[in-house]
C-alpha positions as CSV (number, residue, x, y, z in Angstrom):
1,M,-80.9,165.9,73.9
2,F,-78.9,169.2,74.6
3,K,-79.1,170.5,78.3
4,R,-79.1,174.2,78.8
5,S,-76.1,175.4,80.7
6,A,-76.4,177.8,83.6
7,G,-76.5,181.3,82.3
8,G,-76.0,180.2,78.8
9,S,-77.8,179.1,75.6
10,I,-77.7,175.9,73.6
11,G,-75.8,177.5,70.9
12,K,-73.2,178.7,73.1
13,W,-72.7,175.2,74.6
14,S,-72.5,173.8,71.2
15,N,-69.9,176.3,70.1
16,D,-67.8,175.5,73.2
17,Y,-68.1,171.8,72.6
18,W,-66.6,172.0,69.0
19,N,-64.1,174.6,70.0
20,I,-62.8,172.1,72.6
21,T,-62.8,169.1,70.1
22,A,-60.9,171.2,67.5
23,Y,-58.4,172.2,70.1
24,R,-57.8,168.6,71.1
25,K,-57.4,167.5,67.5
26,K,-54.9,170.3,66.9
27,N,-52.8,169.3,69.8
28,I,-52.7,165.7,69.1
29,G,-50.0,166.3,66.5
30,R,-48.0,168.3,69.2
31,V,-48.2,165.5,71.7
32,A,-47.4,163.0,69.1
33,E,-44.2,164.9,67.9
34,K,-43.1,165.2,71.6
35,L,-43.6,161.7,72.3
36,L,-41.8,160.5,68.9
37,E,-39.0,162.9,69.9
38,G,-38.6,161.1,73.1
39,Y,-38.7,157.7,71.6
40,L,-36.2,158.6,69.0
41,R,-33.9,160.2,71.5
42,N,-33.8,157.1,73.6
43,L,-33.4,154.9,70.4
44,L,-30.4,156.9,69.1
45,G,-28.8,158.1,72.4
46,E,-28.0,161.5,73.6
47,E,-24.8,161.7,71.6
48,E,-26.3,160.9,68.2
49,W,-29.4,162.9,69.1
50,A,-27.4,166.0,70.0
51,F,-25.3,165.4,66.6
52,L,-28.7,166.0,64.7
53,G,-29.0,169.5,66.0
54,G,-29.9,171.8,69.1
55,Q,-33.2,171.9,70.9
56,E,-34.4,174.9,69.0
57,S,-34.4,172.7,65.7
58,R,-36.6,169.9,67.1
59,F,-39.3,170.4,64.4
60,V,-36.6,170.5,61.6
61,R,-35.0,167.5,63.1
62,L,-38.4,165.5,63.1
63,G,-38.9,166.6,59.6
64,A,-35.6,165.3,58.4
65,L,-36.2,162.1,60.2
66,S,-39.4,161.5,58.5
67,S,-37.6,160.7,55.3
68,V,-35.4,158.3,57.1
69,L,-38.5,156.6,58.6
70,K,-40.1,156.3,55.2
71,F,-37.0,155.0,53.8
72,A,-36.6,152.3,56.4
73,A,-40.3,151.3,56.2
74,D,-40.0,151.1,52.3
75,N,-37.0,148.9,52.5
76,L,-38.3,146.5,55.3
77,K,-40.5,143.6,54.3
78,G,-43.2,141.6,55.9
79,N,-43.6,141.4,59.5
80,G,-40.5,143.2,60.2
81,R,-41.8,146.3,58.4
82,R,-45.1,146.1,60.1
83,A,-43.6,145.8,63.4
84,F,-41.3,148.9,62.8
85,M,-44.4,151.0,61.8
86,A,-46.5,149.7,64.8
87,Q,-43.5,150.8,67.2
88,I,-43.2,154.2,65.8
89,V,-46.9,154.8,65.9
90,D,-47.1,153.4,69.6
91,A,-44.4,155.8,70.5
92,C,-46.5,158.7,69.1
93,G,-49.2,157.8,71.8
94,Y,-53.0,158.8,71.3
95,G,-53.7,160.0,67.8
96,G,-50.5,158.5,66.5
97,Q,-52.0,156.7,63.7
98,R,-53.6,159.7,62.3
99,W,-50.5,161.9,62.8
100,I,-48.3,159.3,61.2
101,E,-50.7,158.8,58.3
102,E,-50.7,162.4,57.5
103,R,-46.9,162.9,57.8
104,L,-45.5,159.5,56.5
105,H,-48.5,158.4,54.5
106,W,-48.4,154.9,56.2
107,N,-51.5,152.6,55.7
108,R,-53.6,152.3,58.9
109,G,-54.4,148.7,57.9
110,T,-50.8,147.7,57.8
111,I,-50.2,149.6,61.3
112,R,-53.0,147.9,63.0
113,K,-51.8,144.4,61.8
114,G,-48.4,145.2,63.1
115,Q,-49.9,146.3,66.5
116,Q,-51.8,143.1,66.6
117,A,-48.6,141.0,66.1
118,L,-46.8,143.0,68.8
119,R,-49.7,142.5,71.4
120,C,-49.9,138.7,70.5
121,G,-46.2,138.1,70.3
122,V,-46.7,136.0,67.2
123,P,-45.7,137.4,63.8
124,I,-48.3,137.3,61.0
125,A,-47.0,135.2,58.1
126,D,-47.0,136.6,54.6
127,D,-48.7,133.8,52.5
128,F,-48.5,135.5,49.3
129,S,-48.8,132.2,47.4
130,K,-52.4,131.7,48.5
131,R,-53.3,135.2,47.0
132,G,-55.2,135.5,43.6
133,R,-55.9,132.9,41.0
134,K,-53.7,130.1,40.6
135,K,-52.2,128.7,37.4
136,I,-53.8,125.6,36.0
137,E,-50.6,123.9,36.7
138,T,-51.1,124.2,40.3
139,H,-54.2,121.8,40.0
140,L,-53.0,119.7,37.1
141,E,-49.3,119.3,37.6
142,H,-48.8,117.1,34.7
143,L,-50.7,119.2,32.2
144,T,-47.8,120.9,30.5
145,S,-45.9,117.6,30.1
146,D,-48.9,115.9,28.8
147,I,-49.6,118.6,26.1
148,K,-45.9,118.3,25.1
149,N,-46.3,114.4,24.6
150,I,-49.4,115.0,22.4
151,A,-47.8,117.9,20.4
152,D,-44.2,116.7,19.9
153,P,-44.8,113.8,17.7
154,V,-46.6,115.7,15.1
155,S,-44.7,118.9,15.4
156,Q,-42.3,120.0,12.6
157,A,-39.6,122.7,12.3
158,D,-39.9,125.6,9.8
159,P,-38.6,124.1,6.6
160,T,-36.9,127.3,5.6
161,F,-34.9,127.6,8.9
162,R,-35.6,131.4,9.0
163,T,-37.6,131.1,12.3
164,T,-37.4,128.8,15.2
165,Q,-41.1,128.2,15.4
166,V,-42.5,124.7,15.6
167,Y,-45.8,124.0,13.7
168,I,-48.3,121.4,14.6
169,P,-51.3,120.4,12.5
170,L,-53.6,120.3,15.7
171,T,-56.1,122.8,17.1
172,A,-56.5,123.6,20.7
173,K,-59.9,121.8,20.5
174,A,-58.0,118.6,19.2
175,V,-55.5,118.8,21.9
176,R,-58.1,119.2,24.5
177,K,-59.8,116.2,23.2
178,A,-56.6,114.2,23.1
179,L,-56.0,115.0,26.7
180,I,-59.2,113.3,27.7
181,V,-59.1,110.4,25.3
182,E,-55.3,109.6,25.6
183,K,-54.4,111.0,29.0
184,G,-57.5,110.3,31.0
185,Y,-58.5,113.8,32.0
186,A,-62.1,114.5,33.0
187,D,-63.8,117.1,30.8
188,S,-64.8,119.3,33.9
189,D,-61.2,119.3,35.3
190,L,-59.6,120.7,32.1
191,P,-59.4,124.4,31.4
192,T,-61.1,125.9,28.4
193,E,-59.8,125.7,24.7
194,R,-58.5,129.4,25.1
195,T,-56.3,128.3,28.0
196,I,-55.0,125.2,26.2
197,L,-54.1,127.5,23.1
198,S,-52.3,129.9,25.5
199,K,-50.3,126.8,26.9
200,L,-49.4,125.8,23.3
201,N,-48.1,129.1,22.4
202,A,-46.2,129.5,25.6
203,L,-44.5,126.1,24.8
204,G,-43.5,127.4,21.5
205,Y,-45.9,125.5,19.3
206,R,-48.0,127.2,16.5
207,P,-51.4,125.2,16.2
208,K,-51.9,125.8,12.5
209,K,-51.0,124.7,9.0
210,V,-48.9,126.8,6.8
211,A,-48.1,126.4,3.2
212,K,-44.3,126.3,3.5
213,S,-44.7,123.3,6.0
214,K,-47.0,121.3,3.6
215,P,-45.1,118.1,2.3
216,K,-44.7,117.9,-1.4
217,K,-45.9,114.4,-1.6
218,K,-47.6,111.8,0.6
219,I,-47.1,108.0,0.1
220,P,-49.9,105.6,1.0
221,E,-47.8,104.2,4.1
222,T,-47.2,107.7,5.6
223,D,-49.8,107.5,8.3
224,A,-48.7,103.9,9.2
225,I,-45.1,105.0,9.4
226,F,-46.0,107.8,11.6
227,D,-47.9,105.6,14.0
228,R,-44.9,103.2,14.2
229,V,-42.4,106.0,14.8
230,H,-44.5,107.6,17.5
231,L,-45.1,104.2,19.3
232,L,-41.3,103.5,19.3
233,N,-40.5,106.9,20.6
234,R,-43.1,106.7,23.4
235,Q,-41.7,103.3,24.4
236,A,-38.2,104.5,24.3
237,D,-39.0,107.5,26.4
238,R,-40.7,105.5,29.0
239,T,-38.4,102.5,29.2
240,N,-35.4,102.4,31.3
241,G,-32.3,101.4,29.4
242,T,-33.7,102.6,26.1
243,L,-32.1,105.7,24.7
244,R,-33.8,107.7,21.7
245,I,-31.4,109.5,19.4
246,S,-32.6,111.9,16.7
247,M,-29.8,112.1,13.9
248,D,-29.4,114.0,10.7
249,A,-27.0,116.0,8.5
250,K,-27.2,119.6,8.0
251,A,-26.6,121.3,4.7
252,A,-22.9,121.8,3.8
253,I,-21.6,125.0,5.4
254,K,-19.6,127.2,3.0
255,V,-16.7,129.0,4.9
256,G,-16.1,132.6,3.4
257,L,-17.4,136.1,3.3
258,F,-20.8,135.0,2.3
259,S,-24.2,136.6,3.2
260,R,-26.4,134.2,5.1
261,G,-29.5,136.5,5.0
262,G,-29.3,137.8,8.6
263,Q,-28.8,141.2,10.0
264,N,-25.8,142.4,12.1
265,R,-25.8,145.6,14.3
266,R,-22.1,146.1,13.5
267,G,-22.8,146.7,9.8
268,V,-20.7,143.7,8.6
269,R,-20.6,143.6,4.8
270,A,-20.7,140.3,3.0
271,L,-20.6,139.0,-0.6
272,D,-24.0,138.3,-2.2
273,H,-22.7,135.8,-4.7
274,D,-21.6,132.3,-4.0
275,F,-17.8,132.6,-5.0
276,K,-15.4,129.6,-4.4
277,P,-15.5,129.1,-0.6
278,D,-12.4,128.9,1.4
279,A,-13.7,125.4,2.9
280,V,-16.7,123.5,3.0
281,L,-17.6,121.7,6.2
282,S,-20.0,118.9,6.7
283,L,-22.1,118.7,9.9
284,F,-23.9,115.7,11.4
285,G,-25.8,116.0,14.7
286,F,-27.1,113.8,17.4
287,L,-29.9,114.8,19.7
288,L,-31.1,113.0,22.7
289,P,-34.7,114.6,23.0
290,A,-35.3,113.2,26.6
291,H,-32.0,114.9,27.9
292,N,-31.7,118.0,25.7
293,E,-28.3,116.8,24.9
294,N,-26.7,117.6,21.3
295,H,-23.5,116.5,19.9
296,F,-22.3,118.1,16.5
297,Y,-19.7,116.3,14.4
298,F,-17.8,118.4,11.8
299,S,-15.7,117.2,9.0
300,D,-14.2,118.6,5.8
301,S,-15.2,115.4,4.0
302,K,-18.5,114.4,2.8
303,V,-21.2,112.8,4.9
304,T,-21.2,109.2,4.1
305,A,-22.4,106.0,5.8
306,D,-18.8,105.5,7.3
307,F,-18.7,109.2,8.5
308,I,-22.0,108.7,10.4
309,I,-21.1,105.3,12.0
310,D,-17.8,106.8,12.9
311,A,-19.3,109.7,14.6
312,L,-21.7,107.1,16.6
313,E,-18.7,105.1,17.5
314,S,-17.0,108.2,18.9
315,L,-20.2,109.1,20.7
316,W,-20.8,105.7,22.2
317,P,-18.4,105.6,25.1
318,S,-20.0,108.8,26.7
319,L,-23.5,107.4,26.0
320,E,-22.6,104.1,27.7
321,E,-21.0,105.7,30.7
322,T,-23.8,108.2,31.3
323,Y,-27.0,106.2,30.4
324,H,-26.0,102.4,30.4
325,P,-28.4,101.8,27.3
326,H,-29.3,98.3,26.1
327,T,-31.4,99.6,23.3
328,L,-31.0,102.5,20.9
329,V,-33.8,103.9,18.9
330,L,-32.4,106.0,16.1
331,N,-34.8,108.7,14.5
332,M,-33.7,109.3,11.0
333,D,-34.9,110.4,7.6
334,N,-34.6,108.3,4.5
335,G,-31.5,110.0,3.2
336,P,-29.4,108.4,0.6
337,E,-26.3,107.6,3.1
338,N,-28.4,106.1,5.9
339,N,-31.6,104.5,4.3
340,S,-32.2,100.9,5.3
341,H,-31.2,99.7,1.8
342,R,-27.9,101.5,1.9
343,T,-25.6,98.5,2.1
344,Q,-22.5,100.1,3.7
345,F,-24.8,101.7,6.4
346,I,-26.5,98.5,7.2
347,K,-23.2,96.7,7.4
348,R,-21.6,99.2,9.8
349,I,-24.8,99.6,12.0
350,V,-25.0,95.8,12.4
351,D,-21.4,95.6,13.2
352,F,-21.9,98.3,15.7
353,A,-24.7,96.5,17.4
354,H,-22.9,93.2,17.6
355,H,-19.7,94.8,18.9
356,H,-21.2,96.8,21.7
357,S,-24.0,94.2,22.4
358,V,-26.7,96.7,22.1
359,T,-30.2,96.5,20.2
360,V,-30.5,98.9,17.6
361,R,-34.1,100.0,16.3
362,L,-34.0,102.1,13.2
363,A,-37.2,104.2,13.1
364,Y,-37.5,106.2,9.8
365,Y,-39.7,109.2,9.2
366,P,-41.8,109.0,5.9
367,P,-40.4,110.5,2.7
368,Y,-41.0,114.3,2.4
369,H,-41.6,114.5,6.0
370,S,-38.1,114.9,7.4
371,K,-38.8,118.2,9.2
372,Y,-40.7,116.2,11.8
373,N,-37.4,114.8,13.0
374,P,-36.6,116.5,16.3
375,I,-33.0,117.3,15.2
376,E,-34.3,119.6,12.4
377,R,-35.5,122.1,15.1
378,V,-31.9,122.2,16.3
379,W,-30.7,123.1,12.8
380,G,-33.4,126.0,12.8
381,I,-31.9,127.4,16.2
382,L,-28.4,127.1,14.8
383,E,-29.2,128.8,11.6
384,N,-30.9,131.7,13.4
385,H,-28.0,131.9,15.7
386,W,-25.3,132.5,13.3
387,N,-27.3,134.4,10.6
388,G,-25.8,137.8,10.3
389,E,-22.3,136.6,11.1
390,L,-19.6,136.1,8.6
391,L,-18.4,132.4,8.7
392,D,-15.1,133.3,7.3
393,S,-12.9,130.5,9.3
394,V,-13.4,127.1,10.5
395,D,-12.6,128.3,14.0
396,K,-15.5,130.8,13.8
397,V,-18.0,128.1,12.5
398,L,-17.1,125.9,15.6
399,G,-17.3,128.7,18.0
400,L,-20.6,129.8,16.9
401,A,-21.9,126.4,17.0
402,N,-20.5,126.0,20.4
403,T,-22.4,129.0,21.8
404,M,-25.7,128.0,20.5
405,T,-28.2,126.7,23.1
406,W,-31.0,124.2,22.9
407,N,-33.3,124.4,26.0
408,G,-30.4,126.1,27.8
409,C,-27.8,123.4,27.0
410,S,-25.0,124.1,24.4
411,P,-23.9,121.3,22.1
412,Q,-20.7,119.2,22.3
413,I,-18.4,120.0,19.4
414,H,-16.3,117.4,17.7
415,M,-14.1,117.4,14.6
416,L,-13.6,114.1,12.7
417,E,-10.5,113.9,10.7
418,G,-9.8,111.9,7.5
419,E,-11.4,111.5,4.2
420,Y,-14.4,109.6,3.5
421,S,-15.1,108.0,0.2
422,A,-18.6,107.9,-1.4
423,G,-20.0,105.1,-3.2
424,V,-18.7,102.2,-1.1
425,K,-21.2,99.3,-1.3
426,L,-21.5,95.5,-0.5
427,S,-21.9,92.8,-3.1
428,N,-25.4,91.1,-3.1
429,A,-23.8,88.0,-1.5
430,E,-22.4,90.1,1.3
431,M,-25.7,92.1,1.7
432,K,-27.7,88.8,1.9
433,E,-25.6,87.6,5.0
434,Y,-26.3,91.0,6.9
435,E,-30.0,91.0,5.7
436,S,-30.5,87.7,7.6
437,L,-29.5,89.6,10.8
438,L,-32.3,92.3,10.3
439,Y,-35.9,92.1,11.3
440,R,-38.0,94.3,9.0
441,M,-41.6,95.0,10.1
442,P,-44.1,93.5,7.6
443,G,-45.7,96.3,5.5
444,L,-43.0,98.9,6.6
445,E,-39.9,97.0,5.6
446,K,-38.1,100.3,4.7
447,W,-38.9,102.2,7.5
448,S,-38.8,99.9,10.6
449,V,-35.9,97.8,11.1
450,D,-34.7,96.0,14.3
451,I,-31.2,94.7,14.9
452,Q,-30.5,92.2,17.7
453,P,-27.0,91.8,18.9
454,S,-25.5,88.2,18.4
455,P,-25.2,86.2,21.6
456,N,-22.0,86.2,23.3
């Protein structure tokens, strides 16, 4: 309740009160400027302060320094930034927060947090990792690897090699169900199907069937062959001393000024007809899926059984030194030079197993399903890597192959010299001797073959 002042009215008293309040607010800025001037003067020293200008340019000096203060606050981080802002505000005295907020546009909440840290003497930690919603991998750290384990065995490369996409005949719903049944996840712990779909897309899988990926034929043993291959691959990846290798030949590479269907920003012109090439290179590759390691073997000869085993022999010292395997699982398609009834291939691979005392397990993919072999994805990346380039010399072919990357790793390039003859085969009597050293799985004799080394 207002009191009447002596000789005055309530209205006069009220006006005097608001005039005084307005005067105080108006002069807070002046006091803050003087206090800030003193703080900066002590901070810089008399010599530096004098360098900035004379006494008459105090407000100009403060105006110029405001940009310096903003720059310092913007470039400091965390507790150091808050402490700097709090010290500047404290130097301004009473009303400094408002004045600083108007002049420098600093947030009052940040200033108060810095003042609290200065008073307590304990800096406030910036725990950014606890902010916001976490990724599902924070709660289920093995989810990504489990999704890959489910999708990889049934994934296949683009048969045309025009893209690096990988297709899987699974829906997000099917993958989620597999996580529960095969990996033991609880339904309440798993994210929604939409999240699973996002994870599949992020991993590079396309969960849909496309016409160009549909196999031309399907034999009755196809499902059983896939089950066997997937079982051997899982065992190999989980067993110490067992090394899985995906191997296959790429289509012959014609060296010359030929168009490969790609685009080049430099406007390179190529021939649109397949004239006689300057050279033809054969390429056979080895992929270690568990280690993202690639080895490319080039030759100007044909890919034969002898070429394949010679390349494996060349690779073996490196594998033995790095991984010390006692068992090799070889993922292959049923090609003419490496199928389980190709006599020269069987002879050479048996001799290899016995010579190096290593067990070899031949795991063939079903006919018309070679694009499920992991090495095929490497060929898709290589094809997209050098499309648009002119493979006009052998050195350029080798150089471009060397700069390709698979999961961040470049392949190791090798050149095998010599001429390999096609059509080399064993007689029935010789093959019978080697056949006795094989174990063919009943019902899948052509597609699952084990070779045990002979005892020393």
